[in-house]
PQR file with spaces between the fields and no chain letter, atoms N, CA, C, O and H, PARSE charges and radii, in Angstrom:
ATOM       1  N    MET     1     -93.782   41.712   22.236 -0.4000 1.5000
ATOM       2  CA   MET     1     -93.322   42.833   21.442 -0.0000 2.0000
ATOM       3  C    MET     1     -92.578   43.809   22.345  0.5500 1.7000
ATOM       4  O    MET     1     -93.078   44.192   23.403 -0.5500 1.4000
ATOM       5  N    LYS     2     -91.394   44.203   21.928 -0.4000 1.5000
ATOM       6  CA   LYS     2     -90.588   45.116   22.729 -0.0000 2.0000
ATOM       7  C    LYS     2     -90.793   46.543   22.250  0.5500 1.7000
ATOM       8  O    LYS     2     -90.879   46.806   21.051 -0.5500 1.4000
ATOM       9  H    LYS     2     -90.987   43.892   21.069  0.4000 1.0000
ATOM      10  N    ASP     3     -90.868   47.457   23.205 -0.4000 1.5000
ATOM      11  CA   ASP     3     -91.029   48.871   22.883 -0.0000 2.0000
ATOM      12  C    ASP     3     -89.675   49.515   22.646  0.5500 1.7000
ATOM      13  O    ASP     3     -88.699   49.205   23.330 -0.5500 1.4000
ATOM      14  H    ASP     3     -90.798   47.243   24.179  0.4000 1.0000
ATOM      15  N    THR     4     -89.625   50.414   21.673 -0.4000 1.5000
ATOM      16  CA   THR     4     -88.421   51.194   21.407 -0.0000 2.0000
ATOM      17  C    THR     4     -88.621   52.563   22.027  0.5500 1.7000
ATOM      18  O    THR     4     -89.678   53.174   21.874 -0.5500 1.4000
ATOM      19  H    THR     4     -90.418   50.666   21.118  0.4000 1.0000
ATOM      20  N    GLN     5     -87.606   53.041   22.724 -0.4000 1.5000
ATOM      21  CA   GLN     5     -87.690   54.363   23.347 -0.0000 2.0000
ATOM      22  C    GLN     5     -86.376   55.106   23.164  0.5500 1.7000
ATOM      23  O    GLN     5     -85.337   54.507   22.889 -0.5500 1.4000
ATOM      24  H    GLN     5     -86.747   52.544   22.849  0.4000 1.0000
ATOM      25  N    VAL     6     -86.443   56.409   23.319 -0.4000 1.5000
ATOM      26  CA   VAL     6     -85.249   57.248   23.217 -0.0000 2.0000
ATOM      27  C    VAL     6     -84.269   56.821   24.302  0.5500 1.7000
ATOM      28  O    VAL     6     -84.662   56.595   25.446 -0.5500 1.4000
ATOM      29  H    VAL     6     -87.287   56.896   23.543  0.4000 1.0000
ATOM      30  N    CYS     7     -83.013   56.712   23.947 -0.4000 1.5000
ATOM      31  CA   CYS     7     -81.982   56.286   24.891 -0.0000 2.0000
ATOM      32  C    CYS     7     -81.875   57.286   26.043  0.5500 1.7000
ATOM      33  O    CYS     7     -81.705   58.482   25.805 -0.5500 1.4000
ATOM      34  H    CYS     7     -82.694   56.896   23.017  0.4000 1.0000
ATOM      35  N    PRO     8     -81.972   56.811   27.283 -0.5600 1.5000
ATOM      36  CA   PRO     8     -81.831   57.725   28.424  0.2800 2.0000
ATOM      37  C    PRO     8     -80.392   58.183   28.652  0.5500 1.7000
ATOM      38  O    PRO     8     -80.157   59.164   29.358 -0.5500 1.4000
ATOM      39  N    GLY     9     -79.442   57.488   28.064 -0.4000 1.5000
ATOM      40  CA   GLY     9     -78.035   57.864   28.238 -0.0000 2.0000
ATOM      41  C    GLY     9     -77.629   59.075   27.421  0.5500 1.7000
ATOM      42  O    GLY     9     -76.863   59.918   27.889 -0.5500 1.4000
ATOM      43  H    GLY     9     -79.632   56.692   27.490  0.4000 1.0000
ATOM      44  N    CYS    10     -78.146   59.166   26.187 -0.4000 1.5000
ATOM      45  CA   CYS    10     -77.752   60.269   25.295 -0.0000 2.0000
ATOM      46  C    CYS    10     -78.918   61.153   24.887  0.5500 1.7000
ATOM      47  O    CYS    10     -78.727   62.155   24.199 -0.5500 1.4000
ATOM      48  H    CYS    10     -78.768   58.482   25.806  0.4000 1.0000
ATOM      49  N    GLY    11     -80.125   60.792   25.306 -0.4000 1.5000
ATOM      50  CA   GLY    11     -81.296   61.586   24.944 -0.0000 2.0000
ATOM      51  C    GLY    11     -81.604   61.551   23.459  0.5500 1.7000
ATOM      52  O    GLY    11     -82.257   62.457   22.940 -0.5500 1.4000
ATOM      53  H    GLY    11     -80.280   59.978   25.865  0.4000 1.0000
ATOM      54  N    GLY    12     -81.142   60.515   22.768 -0.4000 1.5000
ATOM      55  CA   GLY    12     -81.378   60.382   21.338 -0.0000 2.0000
ATOM      56  C    GLY    12     -80.320   61.047   20.475  0.5500 1.7000
ATOM      57  O    GLY    12     -80.384   60.962   19.248 -0.5500 1.4000
ATOM      58  H    GLY    12     -80.612   59.780   23.190  0.4000 1.0000
ATOM      59  N    ALA    13     -79.349   61.706   21.092 -0.4000 1.5000
ATOM      60  CA   ALA    13     -78.310   62.414   20.333 -0.0000 2.0000
ATOM      61  C    ALA    13     -77.301   61.465   19.693  0.5500 1.7000
ATOM      62  O    ALA    13     -76.568   61.867   18.789 -0.5500 1.4000
ATOM      63  H    ALA    13     -79.297   61.775   22.088  0.4000 1.0000
ATOM      64  N    ARG    14     -77.252   60.230   20.141 -0.4000 1.5000
ATOM      65  CA   ARG    14     -76.376   59.174   19.628 -0.0000 2.0000
ATOM      66  C    ARG    14     -74.920   59.309   20.061  0.5500 1.7000
ATOM      67  O    ARG    14     -74.146   58.366   19.892 -0.5500 1.4000
ATOM      68  H    ARG    14     -77.848   59.904   20.876  0.4000 1.0000
ATOM      69  N    LEU    15     -74.530   60.444   20.609 -0.4000 1.5000
ATOM      70  CA   LEU    15     -73.163   60.678   21.068 -0.0000 2.0000
ATOM      71  C    LEU    15     -73.176   61.132   22.516  0.5500 1.7000
ATOM      72  O    LEU    15     -74.144   61.733   22.982 -0.5500 1.4000
ATOM      73  H    LEU    15     -75.159   61.209   20.746  0.4000 1.0000
ATOM      74  N    THR    16     -72.102   60.843   23.218 -0.4000 1.5000
ATOM      75  CA   THR    16     -71.922   61.366   24.566 -0.0000 2.0000
ATOM      76  C    THR    16     -70.516   61.936   24.683  0.5500 1.7000
ATOM      77  O    THR    16     -69.587   61.486   24.012 -0.5500 1.4000
ATOM      78  H    THR    16     -71.315   60.355   22.840  0.4000 1.0000
ATOM      79  N    GLU    17     -70.380   62.932   25.544 -0.4000 1.5000
ATOM      80  CA   GLU    17     -69.071   63.530   25.763 -0.0000 2.0000
ATOM      81  C    GLU    17     -68.320   62.698   26.795  0.5500 1.7000
ATOM      82  O    GLU    17     -68.844   62.391   27.865 -0.5500 1.4000
ATOM      83  H    GLU    17     -71.135   63.298   26.089  0.4000 1.0000
ATOM      84  N    LYS    18     -67.115   62.349   26.463 -0.4000 1.5000
ATOM      85  CA   LYS    18     -66.253   61.592   27.369 -0.0000 2.0000
ATOM      86  C    LYS    18     -65.155   62.518   27.870  0.5500 1.7000
ATOM      87  O    LYS    18     -64.743   63.443   27.171 -0.5500 1.4000
ATOM      88  H    LYS    18     -66.689   62.599   25.593  0.4000 1.0000
ATOM      89  N    THR    19     -64.684   62.262   29.086 -0.4000 1.5000
ATOM      90  CA   THR    19     -63.607   63.048   29.677 -0.0000 2.0000
ATOM      91  C    THR    19     -62.509   62.101   30.117  0.5500 1.7000
ATOM      92  O    THR    19     -62.768   61.112   30.803 -0.5500 1.4000
ATOM      93  H    THR    19     -65.019   61.510   29.655  0.4000 1.0000
ATOM      94  N    GLU    20     -61.288   62.405   29.724 -0.4000 1.5000
ATOM      95  CA   GLU    20     -60.131   61.591   30.091 -0.0000 2.0000
ATOM      96  C    GLU    20     -59.128   62.483   30.819  0.5500 1.7000
ATOM      97  O    GLU    20     -58.747   63.542   30.319 -0.5500 1.4000
ATOM      98  H    GLU    20     -61.078   63.208   29.166  0.4000 1.0000
ATOM      99  N    HIS    21     -58.710   62.049   31.989 -0.4000 1.5000
ATOM     100  CA   HIS    21     -57.727   62.788   32.781 -0.0000 2.0000
ATOM     101  C    HIS    21     -56.376   62.086   32.655  0.5500 1.7000
ATOM     102  O    HIS    21     -56.275   60.879   32.875 -0.5500 1.4000
ATOM     103  H    HIS    21     -59.019   61.189   32.395  0.4000 1.0000
ATOM     104  N    THR    22     -55.348   62.841   32.304 -0.4000 1.5000
ATOM     105  CA   THR    22     -54.014   62.268   32.150 -0.0000 2.0000
ATOM     106  C    THR    22     -52.978   63.153   32.832  0.5500 1.7000
ATOM     107  O    THR    22     -53.230   64.322   33.120 -0.5500 1.4000
ATOM     108  H    THR    22     -55.430   63.822   32.126  0.4000 1.0000
ATOM     109  N    VAL    23     -51.827   62.583   33.081 -0.4000 1.5000
ATOM     110  CA   VAL    23     -50.664   63.340   33.541 -0.0000 2.0000
ATOM     111  C    VAL    23     -49.613   63.181   32.457  0.5500 1.7000
ATOM     112  O    VAL    23     -49.195   62.069   32.135 -0.5500 1.4000
ATOM     113  H    VAL    23     -51.621   61.632   32.848  0.4000 1.0000
ATOM     114  N    GLU    24     -49.189   64.313   31.898 -0.4000 1.5000
ATOM     115  CA   GLU    24     -48.241   64.298   30.788 -0.0000 2.0000
ATOM     116  C    GLU    24     -46.998   65.088   31.167  0.5500 1.7000
ATOM     117  O    GLU    24     -47.024   65.922   32.072 -0.5500 1.4000
ATOM     118  H    GLU    24     -49.529   65.216   32.160  0.4000 1.0000
ATOM     119  N    THR    25     -45.934   64.815   30.472 -0.4000 1.5000
ATOM     120  CA   THR    25     -44.680   65.533   30.697 -0.0000 2.0000
ATOM     121  C    THR    25     -44.567   66.647   29.664  0.5500 1.7000
ATOM     122  O    THR    25     -44.685   66.406   28.463 -0.5500 1.4000
ATOM     123  H    THR    25     -45.913   64.137   29.737  0.4000 1.0000
ATOM     124  N    ASP    26     -44.336   67.874   30.142 -0.4000 1.5000
ATOM     125  CA   ASP    26     -44.210   68.997   29.215 -0.0000 2.0000
ATOM     126  C    ASP    26     -42.782   69.103   28.688  0.5500 1.7000
ATOM     127  O    ASP    26     -41.944   68.257   29.002 -0.5500 1.4000
ATOM     128  H    ASP    26     -44.239   68.070   31.118  0.4000 1.0000
ATOM     129  N    GLY    27     -42.502   70.113   27.905 -0.4000 1.5000
ATOM     130  CA   GLY    27     -41.202   70.292   27.272 -0.0000 2.0000
ATOM     131  C    GLY    27     -40.053   70.490   28.238  0.5500 1.7000
ATOM     132  O    GLY    27     -38.898   70.261   27.881 -0.5500 1.4000
ATOM     133  H    GLY    27     -43.183   70.799   27.650  0.4000 1.0000
ATOM     134  N    ARG    28     -40.354   70.917   29.473 -0.4000 1.5000
ATOM     135  CA   ARG    28     -39.306   71.121   30.479 -0.0000 2.0000
ATOM     136  C    ARG    28     -39.099   69.901   31.363  0.5500 1.7000
ATOM     137  O    ARG    28     -38.219   69.896   32.224 -0.5500 1.4000
ATOM     138  H    ARG    28     -41.293   71.103   29.763  0.4000 1.0000
ATOM     139  N    GLY    29     -39.907   68.865   31.155 -0.4000 1.5000
ATOM     140  CA   GLY    29     -39.784   67.660   31.963 -0.0000 2.0000
ATOM     141  C    GLY    29     -40.684   67.651   33.188  0.5500 1.7000
ATOM     142  O    GLY    29     -40.619   66.730   34.003 -0.5500 1.4000
ATOM     143  H    GLY    29     -40.623   68.869   30.456  0.4000 1.0000
ATOM     144  N    ASP    30     -41.524   68.672   33.322 -0.4000 1.5000
ATOM     145  CA   ASP    30     -42.456   68.734   34.452 -0.0000 2.0000
ATOM     146  C    ASP    30     -43.731   67.963   34.120  0.5500 1.7000
ATOM     147  O    ASP    30     -44.166   67.919   32.969 -0.5500 1.4000
ATOM     148  H    ASP    30     -41.577   69.420   32.661  0.4000 1.0000
ATOM     149  N    GLN    31     -44.319   67.358   35.150 -0.4000 1.5000
ATOM     150  CA   GLN    31     -45.585   66.663   34.962 -0.0000 2.0000
ATOM     151  C    GLN    31     -46.729   67.670   35.047  0.5500 1.7000
ATOM     152  O    GLN    31     -46.767   68.519   35.938 -0.5500 1.4000
ATOM     153  H    GLN    31     -43.966   67.394   36.085  0.4000 1.0000
ATOM     154  N    VAL    32     -47.652   67.556   34.105 -0.4000 1.5000
ATOM     155  CA   VAL    32     -48.777   68.476   34.016 -0.0000 2.0000
ATOM     156  C    VAL    32     -50.066   67.668   33.903  0.5500 1.7000
ATOM     157  O    VAL    32     -50.169   66.766   33.072 -0.5500 1.4000
ATOM     158  H    VAL    32     -47.620   66.867   33.381  0.4000 1.0000
ATOM     159  N    ALA    33     -51.054   67.997   34.749 -0.4000 1.5000
ATOM     160  CA   ALA    33     -52.359   67.342   34.663 -0.0000 2.0000
ATOM     161  C    ALA    33     -53.121   67.938   33.484  0.5500 1.7000
ATOM     162  O    ALA    33     -53.189   69.157   33.329 -0.5500 1.4000
ATOM     163  H    ALA    33     -50.970   68.729   35.425  0.4000 1.0000
ATOM     164  N    ARG    34     -53.688   67.075   32.664 -0.4000 1.5000
ATOM     165  CA   ARG    34     -54.443   67.535   31.498 -0.0000 2.0000
ATOM     166  C    ARG    34     -55.799   66.847   31.466  0.5500 1.7000
ATOM     167  O    ARG    34     -55.953   65.721   31.940 -0.5500 1.4000
ATOM     168  H    ARG    34     -53.633   66.084   32.790  0.4000 1.0000
ATOM     169  N    VAL    35     -56.768   67.535   30.906 -0.4000 1.5000
ATOM     170  CA   VAL    35     -58.106   66.981   30.712 -0.0000 2.0000
ATOM     171  C    VAL    35     -58.397   67.003   29.215  0.5500 1.7000
ATOM     172  O    VAL    35     -58.291   68.045   28.568 -0.5500 1.4000
ATOM     173  H    VAL    35     -56.643   68.449   30.521  0.4000 1.0000
ATOM     174  N    HIS    36     -58.763   65.851   28.675 -0.4000 1.5000
ATOM     175  CA   HIS    36     -59.106   65.724   27.258 -0.0000 2.0000
ATOM     176  C    HIS    36     -60.595   65.396   27.166  0.5500 1.7000
ATOM     177  O    HIS    36     -61.072   64.464   27.812 -0.5500 1.4000
ATOM     178  H    HIS    36     -58.849   65.005   29.200  0.4000 1.0000
ATOM     179  N    ARG    37     -61.318   66.159   26.367 -0.4000 1.5000
ATOM     180  CA   ARG    37     -62.745   65.908   26.159 -0.0000 2.0000
ATOM     181  C    ARG    37     -62.969   65.558   24.689  0.5500 1.7000
ATOM     182  O    ARG    37     -62.390   66.170   23.792 -0.5500 1.4000
ATOM     183  H    ARG    37     -60.930   66.917   25.842  0.4000 1.0000
ATOM     184  N    TYR    38     -63.822   64.560   24.466 -0.4000 1.5000
ATOM     185  CA   TYR    38     -64.108   64.142   23.097 -0.0000 2.0000
ATOM     186  C    TYR    38     -65.488   63.503   23.037  0.5500 1.7000
ATOM     187  O    TYR    38     -66.037   63.099   24.062 -0.5500 1.4000
ATOM     188  H    TYR    38     -64.292   64.063   25.195  0.4000 1.0000
ATOM     189  N    LEU    39     -66.039   63.415   21.848 -0.4000 1.5000
ATOM     190  CA   LEU    39     -67.328   62.776   21.636 -0.0000 2.0000
ATOM     191  C    LEU    39     -67.115   61.369   21.103  0.5500 1.7000
ATOM     192  O    LEU    39     -66.211   61.119   20.305 -0.5500 1.4000
ATOM     193  H    LEU    39     -65.593   63.743   21.015  0.4000 1.0000
ATOM     194  N    SER    40     -67.963   60.455   21.558 -0.4000 1.5000
ATOM     195  CA   SER    40     -67.925   59.095   21.034 -0.0000 2.0000
ATOM     196  C    SER    40     -69.340   58.528   21.064  0.5500 1.7000
ATOM     197  O    SER    40     -70.210   59.084   21.734 -0.5500 1.4000
ATOM     198  H    SER    40     -68.697   60.657   22.206  0.4000 1.0000
ATOM     199  N    PRO    41     -69.582   57.430   20.350 -0.5600 1.5000
ATOM     200  CA   PRO    41     -70.913   56.835   20.362  0.2800 2.0000
ATOM     201  C    PRO    41     -71.347   56.510   21.787  0.5500 1.7000
ATOM     202  O    PRO    41     -70.538   56.089   22.614 -0.5500 1.4000
ATOM     203  N    CYS    42     -72.609   56.707   22.056 -0.4000 1.5000
ATOM     204  CA   CYS    42     -73.160   56.436   23.383 -0.0000 2.0000
ATOM     205  C    CYS    42     -72.880   54.986   23.775  0.5500 1.7000
ATOM     206  O    CYS    42     -73.100   54.071   22.981 -0.5500 1.4000
ATOM     207  H    CYS    42     -73.266   57.049   21.384  0.4000 1.0000
ATOM     208  N    GLY    43     -72.404   54.784   24.978 -0.4000 1.5000
ATOM     209  CA   GLY    43     -72.101   53.446   25.465 -0.0000 2.0000
ATOM     210  C    GLY    43     -73.339   52.639   25.810  0.5500 1.7000
ATOM     211  O    GLY    43     -73.278   51.413   25.895 -0.5500 1.4000
ATOM     212  H    GLY    43     -72.225   55.527   25.623  0.4000 1.0000
ATOM     213  N    ARG    44     -74.450   53.310   26.006 -0.4000 1.5000
ATOM     214  CA   ARG    44     -75.670   52.612   26.389 -0.0000 2.0000
ATOM     215  C    ARG    44     -76.431   52.060   25.176  0.5500 1.7000
ATOM     216  O    ARG    44     -76.933   50.936   25.208 -0.5500 1.4000
ATOM     217  H    ARG    44     -74.500   54.307   25.937  0.4000 1.0000
ATOM     218  N    CYS    45     -76.508   52.861   24.111 -0.4000 1.5000
ATOM     219  CA   CYS    45     -77.266   52.427   22.930 -0.0000 2.0000
ATOM     220  C    CYS    45     -76.367   52.084   21.748  0.5500 1.7000
ATOM     221  O    CYS    45     -76.860   51.657   20.704 -0.5500 1.4000
ATOM     222  H    CYS    45     -76.100   53.774   24.085  0.4000 1.0000
ATOM     223  N    GLY    46     -75.052   52.267   21.897 -0.4000 1.5000
ATOM     224  CA   GLY    46     -74.118   51.971   20.816 -0.0000 2.0000
ATOM     225  C    GLY    46     -74.200   52.945   19.652  0.5500 1.7000
ATOM     226  O    GLY    46     -73.753   52.638   18.547 -0.5500 1.4000
ATOM     227  H    GLY    46     -74.652   52.614   22.745  0.4000 1.0000
ATOM     228  N    GLY    47     -74.768   54.113   19.896 -0.4000 1.5000
ATOM     229  CA   GLY    47     -74.875   55.123   18.850 -0.0000 2.0000
ATOM     230  C    GLY    47     -76.169   55.056   18.057  0.5500 1.7000
ATOM     231  O    GLY    47     -76.324   55.774   17.069 -0.5500 1.4000
ATOM     232  H    GLY    47     -75.131   54.363   20.794  0.4000 1.0000
ATOM     233  N    ALA    48     -77.102   54.203   18.474 -0.4000 1.5000
ATOM     234  CA   ALA    48     -78.374   54.081   17.753 -0.0000 2.0000
ATOM     235  C    ALA    48     -79.356   55.199   18.111  0.5500 1.7000
ATOM     236  O    ALA    48     -80.225   55.541   17.309 -0.5500 1.4000
ATOM     237  H    ALA    48     -76.975   53.620   19.277  0.4000 1.0000
ATOM     238  N    GLY    49     -79.222   55.764   19.306 -0.4000 1.5000
ATOM     239  CA   GLY    49     -80.131   56.821   19.739 -0.0000 2.0000
ATOM     240  C    GLY    49     -81.395   56.316   20.397  0.5500 1.7000
ATOM     241  O    GLY    49     -82.186   57.102   20.917 -0.5500 1.4000
ATOM     242  H    GLY    49     -78.516   55.486   19.957  0.4000 1.0000
ATOM     243  N    GLU    50     -81.591   54.996   20.376 -0.4000 1.5000
ATOM     244  CA   GLU    50     -82.772   54.415   21.008 -0.0000 2.0000
ATOM     245  C    GLU    50     -82.443   53.039   21.573  0.5500 1.7000
ATOM     246  O    GLU    50     -81.494   52.381   21.148 -0.5500 1.4000
ATOM     247  H    GLU    50     -80.948   54.358   19.953  0.4000 1.0000
ATOM     248  N    VAL    51     -83.239   52.633   22.522 -0.4000 1.5000
ATOM     249  CA   VAL    51     -83.063   51.330   23.159 -0.0000 2.0000
ATOM     250  C    VAL    51     -84.397   50.589   23.143  0.5500 1.7000
ATOM     251  O    VAL    51     -85.458   51.205   23.051 -0.5500 1.4000
ATOM     252  H    VAL    51     -84.010   53.168   22.867  0.4000 1.0000
ATOM     253  N    THR    52     -84.333   49.289   23.231 -0.4000 1.5000
ATOM     254  CA   THR    52     -85.549   48.481   23.311 -0.0000 2.0000
ATOM     255  C    THR    52     -85.595   47.812   24.666  0.5500 1.7000
ATOM     256  O    THR    52     -84.561   47.520   25.268 -0.5500 1.4000
ATOM     257  H    THR    52     -83.471   48.788   23.306  0.4000 1.0000
ATOM     258  N    GLY    53     -86.785   47.576   25.130 -0.4000 1.5000
ATOM     259  CA   GLY    53     -86.866   46.930   26.426 -0.0000 2.0000
ATOM     260  C    GLY    53     -88.230   46.769   26.954  0.5500 1.7000
ATOM     261  O    GLY    53     -88.409   46.232   28.047 -0.5500 1.4000
ATOM     262  H    GLY    53     -87.625   47.813   24.642  0.4000 1.0000
């Protein structure tokens, strides 16, 4: 029998914050470093909030 426990990756929240770093061209043609943050399903539990093991 496998035990179910709260996912250690997201703490049961089912989502994790991801950060993406990019270099984009602005309206003047200059390169600008940008940081994009977004939420997505936890990569460890797949958004279930718990893991078995």
